[in-house]
C-alpha positions as CSV (number, residue, x, y, z in Angstrom):
1,M,-23.9,3.0,-15.7
2,T,-19.8,2.7,-16.8
3,I,-17.3,2.8,-13.6
4,R,-14.5,4.4,-14.1
5,L,-11.0,3.3,-13.7
6,L,-7.7,5.0,-13.0
7,L,-5.1,2.1,-12.7
8,A,-1.3,2.1,-10.5
9,D,1.2,0.3,-11.2
10,D,5.3,0.6,-11.9
11,Q,5.2,-2.7,-14.0
12,S,4.0,-1.4,-17.4
13,L,3.2,-5.2,-18.1
14,V,0.9,-5.3,-15.2
15,R,-0.6,-2.5,-15.5
16,G,-1.2,-3.7,-19.2
17,A,-2.5,-6.8,-18.9
18,L,-5.2,-5.2,-15.5
19,A,-6.6,-2.3,-18.3
20,A,-7.3,-5.4,-21.1
21,L,-8.8,-7.5,-18.7
22,L,-10.7,-5.2,-16.8
23,G,-11.1,-3.6,-20.8
24,L,-13.7,-6.2,-21.3
25,E,-16.5,-6.0,-19.2
26,S,-18.8,-3.4,-20.8
27,D,-19.7,-1.3,-17.4
28,L,-16.0,-1.0,-16.1
29,E,-13.3,1.8,-18.3
30,V,-9.9,2.4,-18.4
31,V,-9.3,6.3,-18.0
32,A,-5.8,7.1,-16.6
33,E,-3.1,4.8,-16.2
34,V,0.3,5.8,-13.4
35,G,3.3,4.3,-12.8
36,S,4.2,6.1,-10.2
37,G,2.5,6.9,-6.6
38,D,2.9,10.9,-7.4
39,E,1.7,10.2,-10.6
40,V,-1.9,8.9,-8.7
41,L,-2.8,12.8,-6.8
42,P,-2.8,14.6,-10.4
43,A,-4.0,11.9,-13.2
44,A,-7.3,11.0,-10.4
45,R,-8.1,15.6,-11.1
46,R,-7.8,15.5,-14.5
47,H,-9.6,12.5,-15.1
48,H,-12.3,11.7,-12.3
49,P,-11.7,7.9,-11.7
50,D,-14.5,6.5,-9.2
51,V,-12.0,4.5,-8.6
52,A,-8.4,4.3,-8.9
53,L,-6.4,0.7,-8.7
54,L,-3.3,0.7,-6.5
55,D,-0.5,-1.2,-6.2
56,V,1.6,-1.2,-3.0
57,E,5.3,-0.8,-3.8
58,M,5.9,1.6,-6.4
59,P,8.2,4.4,-6.8
60,G,7.5,7.7,-5.6
61,M,5.0,7.3,-3.4
62,D,3.7,4.5,-2.2
63,G,0.1,2.8,-3.0
64,I,-0.7,3.8,1.3
65,T,0.8,7.4,1.2
66,A,-1.0,7.8,-2.3
67,T,-4.5,6.2,-1.1
68,E,-4.1,8.7,1.7
69,R,-3.6,11.2,-0.5
70,L,-6.1,10.5,-2.2
71,R,-8.8,9.7,0.2
72,R,-8.3,13.2,2.1
73,E,-8.2,15.6,-1.4
74,L,-10.4,13.4,-3.5
75,P,-13.7,11.5,-0.9
76,Q,-15.1,10.8,-4.4
77,V,-13.0,8.5,-5.4
78,R,-12.4,4.5,-4.2
79,V,-9.6,3.2,-4.0
80,L,-9.0,-1.0,-4.5
81,I,-5.2,-1.6,-3.4
82,V,-4.3,-4.4,-6.5
83,T,-1.2,-5.9,-4.9
84,T,1.8,-8.4,-5.6
85,F,2.5,-8.4,-1.5
86,G,0.1,-10.0,0.2
87,R,1.3,-8.8,3.6
88,P,-0.9,-8.6,7.1
89,G,0.8,-5.7,7.5
90,F,0.1,-4.1,4.0
91,L,-3.6,-4.9,4.8
92,S,-4.2,-3.2,8.2
93,R,-2.1,0.2,7.1
94,A,-4.6,-0.1,4.2
95,L,-7.2,-0.2,5.6
96,A,-6.2,2.8,8.3
97,A,-5.2,5.0,4.7
98,G,-8.8,4.6,4.2
99,A,-8.7,2.1,1.6
100,N,-12.4,0.3,0.4
101,G,-10.7,-3.2,-1.0
102,F,-7.5,-5.4,-0.8
103,V,-7.1,-7.7,-2.9
104,V,-3.6,-9.9,-4.1
105,K,-3.0,-9.7,-7.6
106,D,-3.7,-13.8,-8.9
107,T,-7.3,-12.2,-7.9
108,P,-9.0,-13.8,-10.8
109,A,-10.3,-11.7,-13.7
110,A,-13.9,-12.3,-12.7
111,Q,-13.5,-11.6,-9.4
112,L,-11.1,-8.5,-9.8
113,A,-14.5,-6.7,-11.8
114,D,-16.6,-8.3,-8.9
115,A,-14.0,-6.1,-6.6
116,V,-14.2,-2.9,-8.2
117,R,-18.1,-3.1,-9.0
118,R,-18.3,-3.7,-4.7
119,V,-16.0,-0.8,-4.3
120,A,-17.9,2.0,-7.0
121,A,-21.0,1.0,-4.7
122,G,-19.7,1.8,-1.3
123,L,-18.6,-1.6,-0.1
124,R,-15.7,-2.7,1.5
125,V,-13.8,-5.7,-0.1
126,V,-10.9,-7.9,1.4
127,D,-9.2,-11.2,0.3
128,P,-10.3,-13.2,2.8
129,A,-7.3,-15.4,3.2
130,L,-5.6,-12.1,3.4
131,A,-7.9,-11.0,6.2
132,T,-7.5,-14.4,8.5
133,D,-4.4,-14.0,8.5
134,S,-3.7,-9.9,9.3
135,L,-6.5,-11.5,12.6
136,V,-3.5,-13.9,13.2
137,E,-1.1,-11.5,13.0
138,G,-2.5,-8.4,14.3
139,H,-1.5,-4.8,14.4
140,S,2.4,-3.9,14.0
141,P,3.5,-3.8,17.9
142,L,6.6,-0.4,17.2
143,T,5.6,2.9,17.1
144,A,5.5,5.3,14.5
145,R,9.5,6.3,15.5
146,E,10.0,3.0,15.7
147,T,9.1,2.1,12.4
148,D,10.5,5.4,11.1
149,A,14.1,4.8,12.1
150,L,13.3,1.0,10.4
151,R,12.6,2.5,7.4
152,A,16.0,4.7,7.7
153,A,17.7,1.7,8.4
154,R,17.0,-0.1,5.8
155,D,20.4,1.1,3.7
156,G,22.3,-0.1,6.3
157,S,22.9,4.0,7.1
158,S,24.7,4.4,10.3
159,V,23.4,5.5,13.7
160,A,24.1,8.9,12.9
161,V,23.3,9.3,9.6
162,I,19.9,7.7,10.9
163,A,19.9,10.6,13.2
164,G,20.5,13.6,10.8
165,R,17.7,11.9,8.6
166,L,14.4,12.1,11.4
167,F,16.1,15.2,13.1
168,L,16.7,13.2,16.2
169,S,19.4,12.7,18.9
170,Q,21.7,9.6,18.2
171,G,20.7,8.1,21.6
172,T,17.3,8.3,20.6
173,V,18.6,6.6,17.7
174,R,19.8,4.0,19.3
175,N,16.4,3.7,21.6
176,H,13.9,2.7,19.0
177,L,16.2,0.7,16.6
178,S,16.8,-1.6,19.7
179,A,13.6,-1.3,20.5
180,A,12.6,-2.9,17.6
181,I,15.1,-5.5,17.2
182,G,13.4,-6.7,20.7
183,K,10.0,-6.5,19.1
184,T,10.7,-7.8,16.0
185,G,12.3,-11.0,18.0
186,A,15.5,-10.6,16.0
187,S,19.2,-10.8,16.7
188,N,20.3,-7.3,14.7
189,R,18.9,-4.3,13.3
190,A,19.2,-5.8,9.8
191,E,16.9,-8.8,10.8
192,A,14.6,-6.1,12.2
193,V,13.9,-4.5,9.3
194,R,13.6,-8.0,6.9
195,I,11.1,-9.0,9.1
196,A,9.2,-5.8,8.9
197,E,9.5,-6.1,5.1
198,D,8.2,-9.0,4.9
199,R,4.8,-8.6,7.6
200,G,4.2,-5.8,5.9
201,W,5.4,-3.5,8.8
202,L,6.7,-0.3,6.8
């Protein structure tokens, strides 16, 4: 049986390399390639893949949000996250969103092909080093609102602008940012954003 694959990565070179490597396997067929998270669901509806290989950071919808949408609307499609960003926070968020596997892009081709087969067979595949790191670091200590506030603060916006984006009062935003700064051990908002990004919490 041939396993039909959808590849989603915003870097065309990486996407092409993955397609070429996986296409060498007699039981794997790349049926669709897209360059943004927004294109994942329409492509999956059109091409009926068995497994979607998604990057985490893409334009539009990120890979974790795309995973959640895919698992909700097309639950028969299995999801394997293949990313450069081997961050423990990304792993826990991806699994919570319904991903069936999580590997990094420098995984050898034979191992990647094997991961695809195992995910297609209904198994869960997780990069072992990343799984260990995730256990050591634990889950994000940030609440959903604290996470939203830090995401909105990424571009250096003022508290007033962030409050407008999140439909919250400025006092509430200040409280969320203050709590996030404390939980990340940062000394200011910008440092809290950087730490949370490095750990894959945003």
